[in-house]
C-alpha positions, 0 to 999 in steps of 0.5 A, a space after each residue: 453125834 450126827 453132823 447136822 449138815 448131813 441131815 440137810 437136803 441139797 436145794 438148787 435155785 435157778 434164777 430168772 432172766 437178768 436175775 442173780 442171787 438177790 432173787 432168792 436172798 430171803 429164801 436162802 436165809 429162811 430155809 437155811 435150817 432145812 437145806 444146803 442151798 446153792 444158786 446156779 449161775 445161768 449167765 454163761 450159756 446161750 442155750 438151755 441145754 448148755 445151762 442145764 449141763 453146767 448146773 448138773 456138772 456142779 450139782 450134788 448127786 440128788 437135789 431139790 430143784 426150784 426155778 423161777 421164770 427162765 429158771 423153770 425153763 432150765 429146770 425142765 431141761 435138767 429133767 430131760 437130761 438127768 431126771 433121776 437126780 431131781 428129788 422134788 421140783 418147784 416151778 415159780 412164775 414160769 411156763 412149759 409152753 414156748 413163747 407166743 409169736 408176740 413174746 418172741 418178737 419182743 425178745 428179738 426186738 430187745 436183742 436188736 437194741 443190744 446190737 445197736 449198743 443199747 442196754 437199759 436193763 429193767 427200765 421204770 417203764 418195764 417194771 409194771 410188767 415184772 412186779 405188782 404196782 405196789 412195788 414199782 416205786 419202792 425198794 423191790 423195784 429198785 432192787 430189781 433194776 440193780 439186779 439187771 444191771 449187775 447181770 449185764 448186757 452180754 449175759 442178757 444176750 445169751 439168756 434171751 437167745 437161750 429162751 427164744 430157742 428153748 424146746 416146748 416142755 409140755 410133752 414132758 409134764 406127764 412124766 414128772 412124778 416127784 412132789 412138785 410145787 407150782 407158784 404164780 403171782 395172781 398179777 403176773 403179766 409175763 407168765 400168768 396164772 393160766 400158764 401155771 394151771 396148764 402145768 398143774 393139769 399136766 403134772 399129776 404130783 403137783 400142787 398149785 399156789 396162787 399169791 395175791 398182790 404179786 407179779 412175776 417175782 414172788 420171792 422178792 415181792 412176797 418173800 415170807 409167803 414164798 419161803 413158807 410155801 417152799 418150806 412146806 414143799 421141802 418137808 413133804 
C-alpha cells in the first residue's frame, strides 16, 4: 500500500507584513488532505533576497507556492532565484509593482516612529485599511491586532526595510509559466484590484478571482472561499 503522505504535494505558504501562521490557519486545516503544508518564517531578514534564500534552504525540492501581500513579494524573489522549484503559484492581495512614492513615505514614517520607541502594531484606526468594514470590530479584527503584536517591533523593522527595497517584479511576469492563481479582495485598499489585474495581464497562465466584501486578508476574512479557490488551484 502506498503511503498517503507521499501522494500529497508540498505547499509552502508565505505570510504578509506583521502576519504569522494564523493568517493561513483555516487553509492549513482545509487543505491538509491535499498537501504537506509549511508556513515560512519571514521575520528574520531585512531583504526579500535573504527571505527567499532562507525559504529555499528549508523547502523541499519542488513545491506549490502561495504568498499574500509581502509574501507575494518574496514569491517573486523565489522565482528570480530558483524558478524551477516552483510547481504552481498563488498570489493573494499583492502587487508586482514597487511602492508608490506615497506608500513608501508612509512606510518610512512608520520606521521613524519605531526609532522613537513607538510600535503600535495594527491599531484600531489602521484596521479599516486592512479588512472589510464588517470585520473591524469583530473577531477577525482582534486576531489581526494580536497577530501583529506577536510578530513584534523588530521583525516589523526588518520586514518594512525589505519591502521598501524590493525590486520591481513586473519584468518577471511574462516568464511565469506555471499555473497561477491571483486573488484579490474587492475592497482591498493596500493592493487594490488594479494591481491584481496588472499581474493577470502579465502572467499568461493565470486565473484572477475577486472576492466580494473582502479587504486585504481574504484567508482570514473569507476563509472558506479562499480555501476553495486554493483547493481548485492545487488540483489543476
